[in-house]
Backbone bond lengths (Angstrom), bond angles and torsions (degrees), N, CA, C in turn:
res aa  C-N    CA-C-N  psi(-1)  N-CA   C-N-CA  omega(-1)  CA-C   N-CA-C  phi
1 M - - - 1.461 - - 1.523 109.26 -
2 T 1.312 116.19 131.85 1.454 120.44 -178.59 1.519 110.29 -77.52
3 P 1.347 118.74 126.45 1.465 119.98 179.49 1.518 110.44 -69.98
4 P 1.344 118.14 155.54 1.463 120.25 178.66 1.518 110.52 -67.71
5 P 1.327 117.69 152.28 1.464 119.92 179.48 1.523 110.96 -62.92
6 A 1.321 115.71 152.10 1.458 120.91 179.61 1.527 110.12 -62.61
7 D 1.323 116.03 140.06 1.463 122.09 179.59 1.517 107.31 -111.27
8 A 1.328 116.33 105.45 1.463 120.58 -175.06 1.524 111.77 -62.42
9 A 1.338 116.99 -37.86 1.463 120.15 -179.80 1.526 110.88 -65.92
10 F 1.332 116.50 -40.01 1.467 120.99 177.75 1.526 110.33 -62.88
11 V 1.313 116.71 -47.67 1.465 121.33 -178.38 1.527 110.39 -60.58
12 A 1.329 116.34 -42.69 1.472 119.99 -178.77 1.520 111.51 -66.07
13 A 1.337 117.05 -41.72 1.464 120.52 -179.29 1.524 110.92 -66.87
14 V 1.352 117.36 -41.40 1.457 120.96 177.92 1.520 110.53 -62.98
15 A 1.325 117.02 -44.00 1.468 120.87 179.54 1.526 110.97 -62.41
16 D 1.323 116.49 -39.33 1.468 120.90 179.57 1.528 110.88 -62.90
17 V 1.337 116.94 -49.81 1.464 120.82 -177.14 1.527 110.70 -68.24
18 N 1.336 118.07 -44.51 1.459 120.56 178.61 1.525 111.69 -61.59
19 G 1.316 116.04 -41.77 1.463 120.14 178.66 1.518 111.74 -63.43
20 L 1.328 115.69 -37.04 1.461 120.47 178.85 1.529 110.83 -66.67
21 Y 1.334 116.80 -42.47 1.465 120.03 177.68 1.532 110.82 -60.85
22 R 1.319 117.11 -44.79 1.472 120.36 -179.21 1.533 111.28 -65.09
23 A 1.317 116.33 -35.57 1.467 120.48 -175.51 1.524 113.20 -85.76
24 A 1.336 117.96 -6.94 1.472 120.72 -172.96 1.530 113.31 -53.60
25 P 1.346 120.64 -45.67 1.468 118.90 179.28 1.531 113.06 -61.76
26 Q 1.320 116.63 -41.32 1.468 119.74 179.32 1.533 111.22 -67.91
27 L 1.326 116.35 -38.89 1.467 119.66 177.59 1.526 110.37 -64.35
28 A 1.340 116.86 -40.63 1.464 120.50 179.33 1.520 111.07 -61.76
29 A 1.336 116.70 -36.74 1.461 120.47 -178.81 1.518 112.06 -64.14
30 R 1.329 116.60 -24.68 1.460 118.54 178.63 1.535 112.39 -108.37
31 G 1.329 115.70 18.20 1.457 119.79 170.23 1.508 116.11 94.43
32 E 1.336 118.36 7.61 1.455 121.08 178.53 1.531 109.45 -101.54
33 R 1.318 116.23 135.43 1.466 121.69 -177.48 1.523 110.29 -106.50
34 V 1.325 116.27 137.54 1.467 122.77 175.96 1.519 107.92 -115.88
35 V 1.337 117.23 120.52 1.459 120.87 178.91 1.525 109.99 -126.12
36 S 1.316 114.49 149.06 1.462 123.03 177.88 1.528 107.01 -110.49
37 S 1.335 117.33 124.67 1.465 120.69 -169.06 1.523 112.85 -128.57
38 D 1.330 114.91 148.34 1.461 120.38 172.83 1.522 109.24 -169.54
39 E 1.342 115.15 172.58 1.459 121.82 177.46 1.519 110.03 -106.18
40 L 1.322 115.54 149.29 1.462 122.47 168.35 1.523 105.07 -118.54
41 T 1.330 115.82 105.95 1.464 120.24 -169.28 1.525 112.30 -105.36
42 G 1.334 115.17 158.70 1.455 120.95 175.15 1.511 114.41 59.62
43 V 1.331 116.95 32.53 1.470 120.30 179.97 1.531 108.13 -73.61
44 Q 1.312 116.64 120.91 1.460 120.77 -174.08 1.530 112.06 -84.07
45 A 1.326 114.20 134.52 1.469 120.50 171.98 1.523 106.92 -87.77
46 L 1.319 116.42 93.66 1.463 122.47 -177.58 1.524 109.42 -104.22
47 E 1.315 115.41 125.07 1.460 120.66 176.60 1.524 108.93 -103.58
48 R 1.320 117.67 126.74 1.456 120.92 177.48 1.524 109.44 -66.66
49 A 1.318 116.50 134.17 1.466 120.65 -176.01 1.521 112.08 -64.10
50 Y 1.347 116.64 -29.84 1.465 121.51 179.66 1.523 108.20 -139.58
51 P 1.312 117.71 152.40 1.473 119.99 179.67 1.526 111.37 -61.38
52 G 1.326 115.18 149.01 1.453 119.88 175.37 1.519 110.78 -75.90
53 L 1.325 116.05 167.14 1.463 122.05 178.13 1.528 108.48 -102.09
54 P 1.317 117.88 127.88 1.466 120.30 -174.99 1.519 112.53 -72.79
55 L 1.322 114.15 173.14 1.458 120.14 175.07 1.527 110.22 -59.07
56 A 1.331 115.50 144.57 1.457 121.80 175.60 1.525 107.84 -144.71
57 P 1.331 118.22 159.50 1.473 119.52 179.64 1.525 111.85 -52.98
58 G 1.304 115.83 120.73 1.449 120.93 178.53 1.516 114.58 81.13
59 K 1.356 117.80 3.58 1.471 120.67 -177.93 1.524 110.15 -133.73
60 V 1.331 115.18 139.88 1.454 120.08 176.38 1.523 109.70 -81.20
61 E 1.319 116.95 164.76 1.454 120.63 173.55 1.523 108.71 -63.81
62 R 1.318 116.43 137.90 1.462 120.51 -179.57 1.525 109.83 -118.79
63 R 1.340 113.98 142.00 1.455 120.14 -173.95 1.523 109.86 -121.44
64 E 1.315 116.61 136.71 1.457 122.39 177.49 1.527 110.08 -62.82
65 F 1.336 117.00 133.18 1.466 119.37 -176.87 1.519 112.90 -87.90
66 E 1.326 118.72 -19.48 1.456 120.98 177.62 1.525 109.92 -84.41
67 Y 1.313 114.65 142.42 1.469 118.43 -178.22 1.516 110.60 -143.61
68 I 1.338 114.65 164.37 1.462 123.13 178.34 1.523 107.42 -116.42
69 R 1.328 116.76 127.71 1.463 120.92 179.59 1.530 110.39 -82.74
70 H 1.333 115.42 135.43 1.463 120.37 178.18 1.527 112.29 -124.85
71 G 1.324 117.65 22.79 1.460 119.57 179.37 1.521 112.38 98.25
72 T 1.304 115.29 -174.60 1.464 121.29 -176.01 1.523 110.94 -130.72
73 T 1.324 114.72 166.39 1.460 120.86 174.85 1.523 108.79 -146.65
74 T 1.318 115.60 165.85 1.459 122.71 -179.00 1.527 109.32 -123.31
75 F 1.323 115.74 139.37 1.468 121.11 176.19 1.527 108.76 -117.00
76 I 1.328 116.31 136.03 1.462 122.28 173.17 1.522 105.94 -116.42
77 L 1.331 115.95 118.61 1.457 120.47 -169.64 1.523 111.58 -129.50
78 S 1.330 114.74 145.53 1.462 122.07 175.79 1.522 108.71 -132.03
79 R 1.304 115.92 131.13 1.475 121.74 -176.83 1.524 109.65 -116.62
80 D 1.330 116.21 127.48 1.462 121.58 179.16 1.533 108.83 -69.61
81 V 1.317 116.48 121.05 1.466 121.14 -175.40 1.526 111.04 -67.02
82 A 1.325 118.08 -34.38 1.460 121.30 -175.73 1.520 113.21 -78.52
83 T 1.336 118.13 -30.33 1.467 120.89 -176.13 1.519 113.70 -111.03
84 G 1.329 117.87 -23.41 1.458 121.81 -176.24 1.509 114.20 85.33
85 E 1.332 118.84 1.51 1.454 121.28 -179.49 1.527 111.47 -83.85
86 V 1.328 115.88 144.44 1.459 121.72 173.50 1.524 107.67 -84.98
87 V 1.344 116.22 129.51 1.460 122.02 -171.39 1.525 110.57 -109.37
88 A 1.329 116.86 127.68 1.465 123.55 172.09 1.532 112.82 46.62
89 P 1.337 118.69 59.32 1.475 120.19 -179.27 1.528 111.78 -63.36
90 S 1.329 116.15 145.41 1.462 122.61 179.27 1.522 109.35 -120.24
91 C 1.330 116.46 146.47 1.458 119.61 175.77 1.517 109.77 -148.01
92 G 1.331 115.92 150.42 1.451 121.57 -178.34 1.512 110.73 174.84
93 P 1.320 117.05 -174.48 1.466 119.76 -175.26 1.527 114.70 -79.68
94 T 1.345 118.45 -16.23 1.470 120.48 -172.63 1.526 110.87 -133.55
95 R 1.339 115.29 171.53 1.470 121.55 175.10 1.528 108.69 -134.14
96 T 1.283 117.78 55.14 1.457 122.81 -176.87 1.525 111.24 -78.79
97 E 1.325 114.22 174.79 1.460 121.24 174.22 1.529 110.54 -54.74
98 A 1.320 116.19 -43.68 1.467 120.84 179.64 1.523 111.33 -66.17
99 D 1.337 117.45 -37.70 1.463 121.26 179.01 1.529 110.47 -62.65
100 F 1.327 116.32 -45.12 1.459 118.30 -177.55 1.527 110.95 -69.23
101 L 1.323 117.22 -38.38 1.464 119.70 176.75 1.528 110.42 -61.27
102 A 1.337 116.67 -42.71 1.470 120.19 178.56 1.526 110.34 -60.54
103 H 1.337 116.73 -38.71 1.467 120.01 178.25 1.522 110.86 -64.53
104 V 1.327 117.38 -46.68 1.463 120.65 179.56 1.530 110.06 -59.65
105 R 1.320 116.41 -42.97 1.473 119.97 177.45 1.527 110.74 -58.76
106 G 1.331 116.75 -42.50 1.450 120.80 -179.88 1.518 112.47 -64.27
107 V 1.331 116.16 -41.70 1.461 120.62 178.27 1.524 110.50 -62.52
108 V 1.309 116.65 -47.37 1.470 120.82 -179.09 1.533 110.57 -63.74
109 A 1.330 116.62 -39.13 1.461 120.40 -179.89 1.525 112.59 -67.84
110 S 1.342 117.77 -19.88 1.462 120.86 -178.54 1.527 112.63 -68.28
111 D 1.325 117.53 -18.73 1.468 121.22 179.57 1.524 109.19 -145.33
112 P 1.336 117.06 81.10 1.473 119.86 -178.76 1.521 113.48 -61.43
113 A 1.335 117.31 -21.89 1.460 120.11 -177.56 1.529 112.90 -80.25
114 A 1.324 117.91 -12.31 1.463 120.16 -178.93 1.524 110.36 -61.99
115 T 1.312 116.16 134.25 1.466 119.99 -178.46 1.518 112.58 -82.76
116 R 1.325 117.03 -25.79 1.471 120.81 179.10 1.521 108.60 -157.72
117 W 1.333 115.35 147.42 1.462 122.00 176.55 1.521 109.00 -117.62
118 H 1.319 115.66 135.40 1.463 122.30 174.51 1.530 107.76 -117.04
119 F 1.324 117.25 121.17 1.463 122.53 178.14 1.525 109.37 -108.51
120 V 1.330 116.84 125.55 1.469 121.95 172.78 1.524 107.63 -96.84
121 L 1.332 116.09 125.05 1.464 121.78 -171.71 1.517 110.89 -142.18
122 D 1.341 115.67 164.67 1.459 119.68 167.48 1.528 108.83 -88.17
123 N 1.328 117.05 -171.83 1.459 121.28 -171.66 1.530 114.17 -98.16
124 L 1.320 117.51 25.63 1.459 120.89 176.86 1.526 109.84 -57.52
125 N 1.338 116.28 143.96 1.465 118.65 -175.44 1.529 113.45 -60.92
126 T 1.331 118.27 -30.96 1.466 119.62 179.09 1.524 111.91 -70.98
127 H 1.338 117.44 -13.73 1.464 121.26 176.46 1.527 111.24 -87.33
128 Q 1.330 116.59 -2.89 1.470 121.51 -179.33 1.530 108.82 -136.62
129 S 1.308 115.71 45.31 1.462 121.32 -169.16 1.529 113.16 -92.21
130 E 1.306 114.64 165.58 1.465 121.07 174.42 1.528 110.63 -60.59
131 A 1.317 116.80 -41.63 1.463 120.57 -178.68 1.522 111.32 -60.88
132 L 1.342 117.22 -41.66 1.458 120.35 178.33 1.521 111.24 -64.42
133 V 1.327 116.97 -42.70 1.461 120.83 179.26 1.522 110.41 -59.38
134 R 1.322 116.84 -46.24 1.472 120.16 -178.89 1.530 110.90 -65.03
135 Y 1.329 116.97 -37.86 1.467 120.87 178.76 1.527 111.01 -65.25
136 V 1.330 117.44 -48.10 1.457 121.25 -179.59 1.530 110.60 -65.06
137 A 1.323 116.39 -40.09 1.460 120.21 178.86 1.525 110.99 -62.38
138 A 1.322 117.00 -39.84 1.467 120.89 179.44 1.525 110.63 -64.57
139 L 1.341 117.53 -42.50 1.458 120.82 178.87 1.519 111.56 -66.62
140 A 1.334 116.24 -30.10 1.462 120.93 -178.70 1.521 112.10 -88.97
141 D 1.343 116.43 6.98 1.472 121.23 -177.54 1.518 111.95 58.72
142 D 1.330 114.95 34.52 1.465 119.87 178.55 1.531 111.33 -100.73
143 D 1.339 116.71 23.53 1.458 119.12 -176.10 1.523 111.59 -59.85
144 A 1.345 114.19 -33.68 1.459 117.56 -177.81 1.523 112.18 -73.47
145 E 1.330 116.04 -17.48 1.468 119.31 179.98 1.518 109.61 -67.72
146 D 1.312 115.71 138.32 1.458 120.52 178.57 1.527 108.41 -77.12
147 L 1.326 115.96 105.29 1.455 120.24 -179.38 1.519 112.40 -79.06
148 G 1.323 117.20 -10.75 1.457 120.96 179.57 1.513 111.76 83.53
149 A 1.318 115.62 -153.81 1.461 121.55 -178.05 1.524 109.29 -135.41
150 K 1.318 116.12 137.51 1.452 121.01 -178.34 1.526 110.53 -60.61
151 G 1.319 115.80 130.55 1.456 121.06 179.76 1.507 114.25 79.23
152 A 1.348 116.89 4.33 1.471 119.13 -176.03 1.529 111.01 -128.08
153 V 1.332 116.52 -80.50 1.466 119.98 -173.73 1.520 110.17 -138.36
154 G 1.343 115.07 165.23 1.447 121.54 171.93 1.522 114.00 78.83
155 I 1.327 114.81 -164.28 1.458 121.62 -177.46 1.521 111.53 -59.92
156 L 1.311 117.39 -36.30 1.459 121.73 -177.15 1.532 113.48 -80.29
157 A 1.312 117.78 -2.71 1.465 121.19 -170.14 1.519 113.51 -56.81
158 S 1.326 117.85 -45.14 1.467 120.81 -174.29 1.516 110.19 -141.82
159 Q 1.318 115.08 168.49 1.460 119.38 177.33 1.524 110.25 -62.89
160 A 1.331 116.97 -37.36 1.466 120.65 179.98 1.525 111.15 -65.79
161 S 1.330 117.82 -41.97 1.471 120.06 -179.83 1.520 111.26 -69.57
162 R 1.324 116.85 -34.76 1.469 119.52 177.03 1.524 110.42 -67.91
163 A 1.345 116.74 -41.28 1.457 120.50 179.29 1.531 110.94 -62.57
164 A 1.312 116.69 -40.44 1.467 120.34 178.91 1.528 110.75 -61.16
165 F 1.324 116.64 -41.16 1.474 120.64 177.85 1.522 110.56 -65.28
166 L 1.319 116.96 -43.41 1.469 120.84 -176.93 1.525 112.05 -69.31
167 R 1.331 118.02 -21.35 1.470 121.55 177.59 1.532 112.93 -79.59
168 D 1.301 118.57 -11.97 1.468 123.22 -172.85 1.536 110.29 -54.00
169 P 1.333 118.18 116.48 1.469 120.47 -175.86 1.518 114.44 -70.86
170 S 1.319 118.25 -9.00 1.464 120.49 179.17 1.529 112.38 -82.42
171 H 1.330 117.90 -13.40 1.461 121.02 -179.11 1.527 111.24 -75.58
172 R 1.336 116.06 159.06 1.460 120.30 175.67 1.529 111.01 -70.15
173 I 1.325 117.33 -30.05 1.462 122.18 175.07 1.525 107.68 -116.35
174 V 1.333 115.82 121.22 1.465 121.14 -176.68 1.528 108.06 -120.18
175 F 1.324 116.28 132.46 1.459 121.24 -179.94 1.526 109.32 -105.71
176 H 1.336 114.62 132.85 1.462 121.69 179.95 1.526 106.87 -119.15
177 Y 1.317 116.99 120.62 1.463 121.46 -173.08 1.526 111.52 -102.83
178 T 1.327 115.07 133.13 1.456 119.75 174.18 1.531 109.05 -68.80
179 P 1.325 118.66 157.36 1.473 119.69 175.38 1.532 110.33 -61.96
180 K 1.308 116.13 157.03 1.462 120.04 176.58 1.527 110.15 -60.46
181 H 1.326 115.12 143.10 1.470 123.05 -179.54 1.537 111.62 63.29
182 S 1.331 117.47 25.41 1.469 120.32 -177.72 1.522 110.77 -133.11
183 S 1.330 116.37 43.12 1.461 118.91 179.77 1.521 111.62 -64.98
184 W 1.359 117.61 -18.53 1.467 121.10 176.07 1.519 111.86 -60.16
185 L 1.340 116.95 -18.65 1.460 121.10 179.98 1.536 111.51 -78.73
186 N 1.314 116.43 -10.13 1.460 121.69 -179.14 1.528 108.86 -90.54
187 Q 1.327 117.38 117.09 1.468 120.76 -173.58 1.525 113.80 -60.94
188 I 1.323 118.30 -27.35 1.464 119.73 -178.97 1.522 110.71 -60.79
189 E 1.340 118.07 -25.76 1.460 120.44 179.53 1.529 111.19 -63.42
190 I 1.330 117.37 -33.84 1.465 120.64 176.90 1.521 109.36 -64.97
191 W 1.338 115.68 -44.75 1.465 119.22 -178.44 1.527 110.78 -66.96
192 L 1.324 117.89 -37.52 1.466 120.33 178.30 1.527 110.97 -63.28
193 S 1.321 117.28 -34.08 1.469 119.23 177.24 1.528 110.25 -67.72
194 I 1.336 117.74 -34.09 1.468 121.69 175.94 1.523 109.85 -64.81
195 L 1.332 116.46 -46.11 1.467 120.89 178.01 1.529 110.84 -58.69
196 T 1.316 116.76 -42.96 1.464 121.17 -178.83 1.526 111.26 -63.99
197 R 1.333 116.55 -46.43 1.465 120.29 -177.81 1.522 112.38 -68.70
198 K 1.331 116.76 -41.48 1.468 120.07 -172.01 1.527 113.46 -84.67
199 L 1.335 117.61 -24.04 1.463 118.62 -175.18 1.523 113.80 -128.93
200 L 1.329 117.10 -54.28 1.459 119.41 -167.56 1.519 113.38 -70.08
201 T 1.325 117.91 -41.64 1.462 120.74 -173.58 1.526 112.45 -62.00
202 R 1.319 116.86 -41.32 1.461 120.11 -174.39 1.523 112.58 -107.94
203 G 1.316 118.48 6.13 1.452 120.92 -177.62 1.513 113.36 -79.72
204 S 1.318 115.52 163.34 1.465 122.71 174.19 1.523 106.83 -128.44
205 F 1.335 116.25 124.52 1.459 120.84 -171.43 1.529 109.28 -128.81
206 T 1.315 116.07 127.17 1.466 120.66 -173.65 1.514 113.89 -85.39
207 S 1.329 117.49 -10.39 1.474 121.52 -179.39 1.518 108.04 -169.36
208 P 1.340 118.47 165.42 1.465 119.52 173.98 1.524 112.00 -58.71
209 E 1.336 116.84 -35.00 1.466 120.04 179.20 1.530 111.00 -66.36
210 D 1.335 116.26 -39.06 1.465 120.57 177.04 1.522 110.14 -64.82
211 L 1.324 116.73 -42.01 1.464 121.57 177.04 1.527 110.41 -59.78
212 Q 1.329 116.85 -47.73 1.460 120.63 -179.79 1.528 111.25 -61.18
213 A 1.334 116.58 -44.69 1.465 120.42 -178.87 1.522 111.18 -61.17
214 K 1.343 117.45 -41.69 1.464 120.57 -178.13 1.524 111.55 -70.98
215 V 1.336 117.79 -36.27 1.461 119.97 177.11 1.527 110.13 -67.59
216 L 1.324 117.65 -43.67 1.462 120.93 179.23 1.528 110.70 -64.27
217 A 1.331 117.36 -37.34 1.472 120.82 176.46 1.527 110.35 -65.56
218 F 1.343 117.06 -39.98 1.467 120.68 177.35 1.524 110.06 -62.33
219 I 1.333 116.71 -42.84 1.470 120.66 179.50 1.524 110.39 -61.81
220 A 1.331 117.17 -45.31 1.462 120.39 179.73 1.526 111.18 -61.26
221 Y 1.343 116.61 -42.82 1.469 120.98 178.91 1.525 110.73 -65.01
222 D 1.329 116.29 -44.09 1.464 120.64 179.81 1.523 110.58 -61.99
223 N 1.331 117.36 -42.14 1.466 120.63 178.81 1.525 111.60 -61.65
224 R 1.341 116.31 -37.63 1.467 120.08 -177.36 1.517 112.83 -75.30
225 T 1.310 117.26 -36.69 1.469 119.87 -165.75 1.523 115.87 -117.08
226 M 1.308 118.77 -26.92 1.468 119.33 -170.37 1.520 114.75 -127.02
227 A 1.321 118.12 -6.83 1.460 120.13 -174.59 1.528 111.61 -64.72
228 K 1.303 115.82 129.02 1.457 122.27 174.53 1.525 107.65 -160.26
229 P 1.319 117.36 155.52 1.470 118.72 -179.13 1.519 111.39 -67.32
230 F 1.315 115.81 146.02 1.456 120.10 173.44 1.533 110.03 -71.64
231 K 1.303 116.02 145.67 1.466 120.17 173.25 1.520 107.40 -85.37
232 W 1.316 116.17 99.88 1.467 121.88 -173.99 1.518 109.86 -87.45
233 T 1.324 117.31 118.12 1.466 120.90 -175.08 1.527 113.74 -110.58
234 Y 1.341 117.83 -13.33 1.472 118.87 -177.62 1.519 110.03 -66.76
235 Q 1.321 116.84 130.32 1.457 122.62 -176.76 1.516 114.14 -107.15
236 G 1.328 116.78 2.52 1.449 119.02 178.72 1.511 114.56 88.38
237 K 1.318 116.51 6.27 1.465 119.55 179.94 1.513 110.60 -80.62
238 A 1.307 116.69 145.24 1.463 121.68 179.30 1.524 110.04 -63.75
239 L 1.329 116.16 140.16 1.453 120.46 177.32 1.528 109.97 -73.75
240 A 1.312 115.86 137.76 1.473 120.10 -179.43 1.507 110.03 -115.19
241 A 1.332 116.38 138.16 1.464 120.64 -179.97 1.515 109.21 -75.82
């Protein structure tokens, strides 16, 4: 079977993200923070219709299969690559451009002394938005720069031009994007799977507010007791059959 042709953009993006993960401890020592960010959307607040049955000698824990729907909520989360802690978690009914910008602002505000922030993200349009460009430009004192107009000209013209601006390593906030169809390269996905297995799958939630409170409590507990950096072993080499 003929292997697919090499994709230079994929290789460059993988090298960038892998290099950032390896350098995170050294960057932290000089005041730069590396965080891995993503959204968990449409999380259902499901209440079990009847209590589950606990473990007993010779019997596994049993869970009621009927449930009551109480709506959904969205979480926007960022995890510090060097420490393993989740920073300034956000939750609410939507994941709009404004929601993600508010989350980024919250993360940055959590450590005013940080000299630079590096965000690892996928290529969702809200991660390459006009609002983010204007925010980063303001922090970089680039207000006088002509950003152009969205859908027309300049930096704001297209998603690609906005992403190029947001990648600029000279900014105080730098965005690093995983290759398309490669969200597995984003470390926050590992942590989200932990959250799903340990809390969401078997939980019972009486409302979206109850769901949010329990997730935030889990994050606080995880930060206090279990947070540690992942041992990242992927080197960017192509998988071979």
